[in-house]
C-alpha positions in Angstrom: -34.5 -4.4 23.4 -32.2 -2.9 22.1 -28.6 -4.6 20.9 -25.5 -4.2 22.8 -22.0 -5.0 22.4 -19.9 -5.1 25.6 -16.0 -4.1 25.7 -13.7 -4.8 29.1 -10.1 -3.7 28.8 -7.3 -5.6 30.2 -4.5 -3.2 30.0 -1.9 -5.8 31.9 1.1 -7.7 29.4 3.8 -9.3 30.4 6.3 -6.9 28.1 5.3 -4.5 25.3 6.0 -5.0 22.2 8.4 -3.2 20.6 5.6 -2.0 17.9 2.5 -2.1 20.3 1.0 1.8 20.5 -1.8 0.2 22.6 -2.8 1.5 26.0 -1.1 -1.0 27.9 0.8 -2.2 31.5 3.8 -4.6 31.2 5.1 -5.7 34.8 2.0 -4.2 36.7 1.2 -7.7 38.4 0.4 -6.1 41.9 -2.8 -4.3 40.4 -4.6 -7.0 38.8 -6.8 -7.5 42.2 -7.8 -3.7 42.4 -8.0 -3.4 38.6 -10.9 -6.4 38.9 -13.0 -4.9 41.7 -12.7 -1.1 39.6 -14.0 -2.8 36.9 -16.7 -4.7 38.8 -17.6 -1.4 40.0 -17.9 0.3 36.7 -19.7 -2.5 35.2 -22.2 -2.3 37.8 -22.6 1.2 37.5 -23.3 1.0 34.0 -26.3 -1.5 34.9 -29.4 1.4 34.9 -28.3 2.9 32.1 -28.2 -0.4 30.0 -31.5 -1.6 31.1 -33.0 -2.0 27.8 -30.3 -3.6 26.4 -29.4 -7.1 25.4 -25.8 -8.1 25.4 -25.2 -9.8 22.0 -21.5 -9.8 22.4 -18.9 -9.7 25.0 -15.3 -8.8 24.5 -12.0 -9.2 26.8 -9.4 -6.7 24.8 -5.7 -5.9 26.0 -3.0 -5.6 26.8 -3.2 -9.2 27.5 -6.6 -10.8 29.3 -5.5 -14.2 30.0 -2.5 -12.5 31.9 -5.1 -11.8 34.5 -5.6 -15.8 35.1 -9.2 -17.3 35.0 -10.3 -16.8 38.7 -10.0 -12.9 38.4 -11.8 -14.0 34.9 -14.5 -15.8 35.7 -14.7 -13.1 38.4 -15.3 -10.7 35.4 -17.8 -12.8 33.3 -20.0 -13.3 36.5 -20.1 -9.9 36.8 -21.7 -9.4 33.5 -24.3 -11.8 33.9 -25.2 -10.3 36.7 -25.1 -6.8 36.0 -26.7 -7.2 32.1 -29.5 -9.4 30.0 -27.2 -11.2 28.3 -28.7 -12.9 25.4 -28.6 -16.9 25.1 -25.4 -18.0 22.8 -23.9 -14.2 22.7 -20.7 -14.1 21.5 -17.8 -13.8 24.5 -14.4 -13.5 23.2 -11.0 -13.8 25.2 -7.7 -12.1 23.8 -5.1 -14.8 24.5 -0.7 -14.8 23.9 0.1 -18.1 23.6 2.3 -18.1 26.3 -0.6 -17.9 28.7 -2.7 -20.6 27.0 -0.8 -23.5 28.1 -3.0 -24.8 30.8 -5.8 -26.8 30.0 -7.9 -26.9 33.0 -7.6 -23.1 33.1 -8.7 -23.0 29.6 -11.4 -25.7 30.7 -12.2 -23.7 33.6 -13.2 -20.3 31.0 -15.2 -22.6 28.8 -17.6 -23.6 31.3 -17.1 -20.0 32.7 -19.0 -19.0 28.8 -15.9 -17.9 27.1 -16.8 -19.1 23.5 -14.4 -17.6 21.2 -10.5 -17.5 22.2 -8.4 -15.2 19.9 -4.6 -16.2 19.7 -2.4 -13.5 19.0 0.4 -15.7 17.2 1.7 -12.7 15.0 4.2 -15.1 13.4 5.3 -19.1 13.4 8.8 -17.2 12.7 10.6 -17.7 16.2 13.4 -15.2 14.8 10.7 -12.7 13.9 8.7 -13.5 17.5 11.8 -12.3 19.6 12.7 -9.5 16.6 9.0 -7.6 17.7 9.4 -8.5 21.3 7.0 -11.2 21.4 7.4 -13.5 24.6 6.1 -16.7 23.3 7.6 -19.2 20.8 5.3 -21.1 18.2 5.5 -24.0 19.6 3.6 -22.6 22.2 1.1 -21.7 19.6 0.6 -24.9 18.3 0.3 -25.9 22.2 -2.2 -23.6 23.0 -4.6 -24.5 19.9 -4.5 -28.2 21.0 -5.5 -27.2 24.6 -8.1 -24.8 23.7 -9.5 -27.8 21.5 -9.2 -30.1 24.3 -11.1 -27.6 26.2 -13.9 -27.2 24.5 -13.2 -24.1 22.0 -15.0 -24.4 18.9 -14.0 -21.3 17.8 -10.7 -20.0 17.8 -9.1 -17.1 15.6 -5.2 -16.5 15.2 -3.9 -12.7 14.4 -1.0 -12.6 11.8 1.2 -9.5 11.2 2.7 -8.9 7.7 5.5 -6.6 6.7 7.8 -7.5 10.1 11.2 -6.5 10.1 13.3 -8.5 7.5 10.2 -10.3 6.3 10.2 -11.9 2.9 7.1 -12.8 0.7 8.6 -16.6 1.3 8.5 -16.2 5.2 5.2 -14.4 5.0 3.7 -17.6 3.2 5.2 -20.2 5.6 3.6 -18.0 8.7 0.2 -18.0 6.7 0.3 -21.7 5.9 1.3 -22.8 9.6 -1.6 -20.3 10.8 -3.6 -22.6 8.5 -2.1 -26.3 9.8 -3.7 -25.0 12.9 -7.3 -24.8 11.2 -8.7 -21.7 12.8 -12.3 -20.5 12.3 -11.0 -17.2 11.9 -7.6 -15.3 10.9 -6.6 -11.5 11.2 -3.9 -10.3 9.3 -2.2 -7.0 9.9 -0.1 -4.8 7.8 2.5 -3.9 10.7 2.4 0.4 11.1 5.6 1.8 12.1 3.8 4.5 15.4 5.5 7.3 16.6 6.8 7.0 19.9 6.9 3.1 20.2 10.5 1.2 20.8 9.8 0.3 16.7 10.0 3.3 15.8 12.6 4.6 17.3 15.0 1.4 16.3 13.3 1.4 12.8 16.9 2.7 10.6 17.8 -1.2 12.3 15.9 -3.2 10.4 15.3 -3.6 6.7 10.7 -3.0 6.6 9.2 -4.1 3.6 8.1 -1.2 2.0 4.2 -0.3 1.1 4.6 -2.4 -2.5 6.1 -5.2 -0.6 3.0 -5.2 2.0 0.3 -4.9 -0.9 2.1 -7.9 -2.1 2.4 -9.9 0.7 -1.8 -8.7 1.6 -2.7 -10.0 -2.1 -1.7 -12.9 -1.6 -2.8 -13.7 1.8 -6.2 -12.7 0.4 -5.7 -15.2 -2.9 -4.1 -18.1 -0.3 -7.2 -18.0 2.3 -10.1 -17.8 -0.4 -8.8 -21.2 -2.1 -8.8 -22.3 1.6 -12.4 -21.1 2.1 -11.7 -18.0 4.7 -13.9 -15.4 2.9 -12.5 -12.2 3.5 -15.4 -9.7 5.1 -13.4 -7.2 6.4 -10.2 -5.5 5.5 -7.7 -7.5 7.4 -10.3 -10.5 9.2 -11.1 -14.0 7.2 -13.3 -16.8 8.3 -15.2 -19.9 7.4 -18.7 -19.2 6.7 -20.5 -18.8 10.0 -17.8 -17.2 12.0 -17.3 -13.7 11.0 -15.9 -11.9 14.4 -19.7 -10.5 15.9 -18.3 -8.3 18.4 -16.5 -6.1 15.7 -19.0 -6.5 13.1 -21.2 -4.1 15.8 -18.1 -1.2 15.3 -18.0 -1.5 11.3 -21.9 -1.4 11.4 -22.2 1.6 13.8 -24.0 -0.7 16.4 -23.9 0.3 19.8 -21.2 -0.9 21.8 -20.1 -0.1 25.6 -16.1 0.2 26.9 -15.2 0.1 30.0 -11.8 0.4 31.4 -8.8 3.4 30.7 -8.6 4.0 27.6 -11.8 2.1 25.9 -14.3 3.9 23.6 -18.0 3.8 23.4 -21.1 4.8 21.0 -24.4 4.7 22.0 -27.2 6.3 20.5 -24.8 7.8 18.2 -23.0 9.4 21.2 -18.8 8.3 21.2 -17.3 8.7 24.6 -14.3 7.4 26.1 -12.4 6.4 29.3 -8.9 8.3 30.1 -6.1 6.2 29.5 -5.3 6.2 33.4 -5.4 3.5 35.1 -4.4 5.0 38.3 -7.7 7.6 37.7 -10.0 4.4 36.8 -8.9 2.4 39.8 -9.6 5.7 42.2 -12.8 5.9 40.3 -11.9 9.2 39.2 -12.2 8.3 35.3 -15.4 9.7 34.3 -15.9 9.4 30.3 -15.4 12.0 28.3 -17.8 12.9 25.0 -16.5 12.7 21.9 -18.8 14.0 19.6 -21.0 11.7 17.4 -21.3 8.8 14.9 -22.5 10.3 11.1 -22.8 10.0 7.8 -19.0 10.2 7.5 -18.4 7.6 10.1 -20.7 5.3 8.7 -19.1 5.3 4.8 -15.9 5.2 6.0 -16.4 1.8 8.4 -18.9 0.5 5.8 -16.3 0.5 3.3 -14.3 -1.5 5.6 -16.2 -4.3 4.5 -16.5 -6.4 1.7 -19.9 -6.9 1.8 -19.7 -2.4 1.0 -21.9 0.3 1.1 -25.5 0.4 0.6 -26.5 3.9 -0.7 -29.9 2.6 0.1 -28.8 2.3 3.6 -27.0 5.6 3.4 -30.0 7.4 2.1 -32.1 5.3 5.2 -30.4 6.5 7.8 -28.2 9.7 7.0 -30.5 11.1 4.5 -28.0 11.4 2.1 -27.0 10.6 -1.1 -24.0 10.2 -3.9 -23.4 13.4 -6.0 -22.9 13.1 -9.4 -19.3 13.8 -8.9 -19.0 11.1 -6.4 -20.9 8.4 -8.7 -18.9 10.1 -11.6 -15.9 8.6 -9.5 -17.0 5.8 -8.2 -17.4 4.3 -11.8 -14.1 5.5 -12.6 -13.0 3.1 -9.6 -14.9 0.4 -10.7 -12.9 0.8 -14.0 -10.0 0.6 -12.1 -10.6 -2.6 -11.0 -11.3 -0.9 -7.3 -14.2 -1.3 -7.0 -17.6 -3.0 -7.8 -20.9 -0.9 -7.8 -24.5 -2.2 -9.1 -26.3 0.7 -8.6 -27.7 0.2 -5.5 -24.1 -1.4 -3.5 -20.6 0.2 -3.6 -17.7 -2.3 -2.3 -14.3 -2.0 -2.7 -12.2 -4.7 -4.0 -8.8 -6.5 -2.4 -7.1 -3.6 -4.9 -9.0 -1.3 -3.9 -8.9 -1.6 -0.1 -5.5 -1.4 -0.1 -5.8 2.5 -1.3 -9.3 3.3 0.4 -8.0 6.0 2.2 -7.1 7.7 -1.3 -11.0 6.6 -2.3 -12.7 7.6 1.2 -10.6 11.1 0.3 -12.4 11.4 -2.7 -15.9 10.2 -1.6 -15.6 12.8 1.6 
């Protein structure tokens, strides 16, 4: 049986954050029931084409999947179990905003249904920072959400944090890290803020003092050091985990495994071929959103994704998969990266250091 990761996109949000450029729909609650029906139909439609697969991970992302409520989410997860061969002990993740994880009974229903990993969008422990970026929750709600999740039986919790927020200082960022650590999650994701064109933040960027690239780099390195001292291993650019709690679903992406994404704007890669659903919920509801082919996943993709991981790129595996070897000039460049403290290389595996991950794009540009 082939292994398969399953991603289910839930686009609904209570409100759209000012930095967000993901496909999401605020204030569209009236479409939720129809959307769940459309997703259920699409899950069934893929059944025959995935008959030779075992689903090892299921990930409900968004948007704000928890905003659907426990009844709709249980219905969707039941549809997954009905249409796919789900491995015993599969990692089943639900993304949630803290404000929509305040009901212990609802969380217990979700845990009993099969969700075993909860990813909470904490983002900051400072209510002023949260309001500034358009988040609808408070830090007190994050604390309650963690307490409720533990009481409901969740023993695999992940918290998301953003550094480089408007007006954020190093002191404030370190306070956010301390507040997250006080909640004892098994996993932390720390993302640098990107001001994307087309977002409200981009339009208002002149109103804020935004930490520059150097300040963000310092925040990043401070997180790497602090989390390591607290027992969290950095296994990918933005992700840290206690041993055994690495995010299995996202590792499928970075290891170029097979994954199927269902829902508007959801991407897939199966058998080395990429495709995606158009970012159009109305078309999806009308069953008119046929997946669009998006090329293949080849040697360059593999190199790029593997160098996101702290374990790095195995040159032996690279050659085995794609018949590629580093040229003399590439190896010379790698040696220079090692001398500069940007990489480790033992002749078989190239792994970027935290300092190297900061300048990863420049390193990739040279290697490619």
